[in-house]
C-alpha positions, 0 to 999 in steps of 0.5 A: 222637115227642116234642112241641115242649114236651117237654124231650126235644124240646129236647135232641134233636140235629138238623142243619140242611139248608144245601144251596143249591137252584137256583131254578126261578122265572124270574130277577127282572127289574130295571127300567131306571129308578126307579119312581113312589115312587122318583121321588116320593122323589127330588123330595121329597128335592130340595125339602127340600134346596133348602128347607134351603139357603135357610132361613138366608137367609130367616131373616136377611131375616126378622130384618132386617125385624123390626128395621126394623119395631121401629125404625119403631115406636120412631120413631113413638113418639118423633114422637107424644111430640114432637107431644104436647109441641108441642101442650101447649106451643101449648095453654099459650100460647093459654091464657096469651094468653086470660087476658091 
């Protein structure tokens, strides 16, 4: 009998057994409901879907909050600059009054 690596083994004509044999095992019983992993996967998928649906609204709200903080910061900068100018004006008038 030729070995597997032999060139004669590779050129030899063979036939494949394609007959279907009946199974002697008992038929597979299909569960009536989803198992633990299936339920966990369904919950995860549901949570991800819900998260994705609300992601755009959360992003819009986050941008609006950021814009309000920026506006507030600009207003605070203007207020401090105005207060500093006013303080400088008051200090100048006091200095001028003291010099007289």
